[in-house]
C-alpha positions as CSV (number, residue, x, y, z in Angstrom):
1,D,-162.2,-30.3,94.2
2,A,-158.8,-29.9,95.9
3,N,-158.0,-33.5,94.8
4,L,-159.0,-32.8,91.1
5,E,-162.0,-35.1,91.4
6,I,-165.3,-34.1,89.8
7,R,-167.7,-33.7,92.7
8,G,-169.9,-30.8,91.5
9,S,-171.8,-29.8,88.4
10,V,-174.5,-27.5,87.1
11,A,-177.0,-29.1,84.8
12,T,-179.9,-27.6,82.9
13,N,-183.4,-29.1,83.2
14,P,-184.6,-29.5,79.6
15,E,-188.3,-29.3,80.7
16,D,-188.2,-25.9,82.3
17,G,-184.7,-24.4,81.7
18,S,-183.9,-24.3,85.4
19,K,-180.3,-24.8,86.5
20,I,-179.6,-27.6,89.1
21,L,-176.4,-27.6,91.3
22,R,-175.5,-31.2,92.1
23,T,-172.7,-32.5,94.4
24,R,-171.4,-35.8,95.6
25,E,-169.2,-36.7,98.6
26,Q,-167.0,-38.9,96.5
27,T,-166.8,-39.8,92.9
28,T,-168.2,-43.3,93.6
29,H,-171.4,-41.7,95.3
30,L,-174.6,-40.7,93.6
31,W,-175.2,-37.0,92.7
32,K,-177.3,-35.0,95.1
33,E,-179.3,-31.9,94.2
34,V,-178.4,-29.1,96.5
35,A,-179.8,-25.9,94.8
36,V,-182.1,-25.0,91.9
37,W,-182.2,-21.7,90.0
38,P,-185.3,-20.9,87.9
39,H,-184.7,-20.3,84.2
40,D,-184.6,-16.5,84.6
41,E,-182.0,-16.5,87.4
42,E,-178.2,-16.6,87.1
43,C,-175.7,-19.1,88.7
44,S,-172.1,-20.1,88.1
45,F,-170.3,-22.8,89.9
46,Y,-166.6,-21.9,90.6
47,E,-165.0,-24.4,92.9
48,F,-165.1,-26.1,96.3
49,S,-163.6,-24.7,99.4
50,A,-160.4,-26.3,100.7
51,D,-162.2,-28.5,103.2
52,G,-164.8,-29.6,100.6
53,K,-167.7,-28.4,102.8
54,G,-168.5,-25.3,100.8
55,I,-169.1,-24.4,97.1
56,Y,-168.3,-21.0,95.7
57,V,-171.0,-19.8,93.3
58,S,-172.3,-16.6,91.9
59,T,-176.0,-16.3,92.2
60,S,-178.9,-13.9,91.7
61,L,-181.0,-15.8,94.3
62,G,-181.1,-15.1,98.1
63,H,-180.8,-18.7,99.2
64,G,-182.8,-18.0,102.3
65,Q,-180.7,-15.0,103.3
66,R,-182.3,-12.2,101.2
67,E,-184.5,-11.4,98.3
68,A,-183.3,-12.2,94.8
69,A,-181.1,-9.4,93.3
70,D,-180.8,-7.8,89.9
71,T,-177.1,-8.6,89.9
72,T,-175.2,-11.7,91.0
73,R,-173.4,-12.1,94.3
74,L,-170.5,-14.3,95.1
75,V,-171.5,-16.7,98.0
76,L,-170.3,-19.8,99.7
77,L,-173.0,-22.5,99.8
78,A,-172.9,-25.6,102.1
79,T,-172.1,-28.7,100.0
80,L,-174.6,-30.9,101.9
81,D,-177.7,-28.8,101.6
82,G,-177.1,-25.7,99.5
83,R,-177.6,-23.4,102.5
84,E,-175.9,-20.0,102.1
85,V,-173.0,-19.9,104.5
86,R,-171.9,-16.4,103.7
87,E,-171.8,-13.7,101.1
88,L,-168.3,-12.8,99.9
89,H,-169.0,-10.1,97.4
90,H,-171.9,-8.1,96.0
91,D,-172.0,-4.9,94.0
92,A,-175.5,-3.7,93.1
93,R,-174.1,-2.0,89.9
94,C,-172.8,-5.2,88.2
95,D,-172.6,-9.0,88.1
96,V,-169.8,-11.1,89.3
97,D,-167.9,-11.9,86.2
98,D,-164.7,-13.6,87.2
99,V,-163.2,-14.9,90.4
100,I,-159.6,-15.7,91.1
101,F,-158.7,-18.3,93.7
102,S,-155.5,-19.1,95.6
103,D,-154.0,-22.4,94.3
104,K,-152.7,-23.1,97.8
105,N,-155.7,-22.7,100.0
106,H,-158.7,-22.4,97.6
107,T,-159.8,-19.0,99.0
108,V,-161.0,-16.0,97.0
109,E,-158.2,-13.6,96.0
110,A,-160.1,-11.3,93.6
111,V,-163.5,-10.7,92.1
């Protein structure tokens, strides 16, 4: 996060190969599962928003906003419940590969 504390992680479930996004409010708190991707879907965790209330991820899932896609989208998920706050970038021709963030305000500068 903005304070260089580890508050988010993506883990793989060894039983089914799904990917689990976990967050915690502070480093002393327990991890909380906020989103799950089946083994055949894509996700990448990039970083927290400046206020810590959002998580920038690339995903092939709709997160309640749309159907799953063949390519990944860059979205902001709510830290508390994994709800999609907004889509920041999607190109039906290719996946999100790299994202550049501002060091000052933790906003997306380039995809």
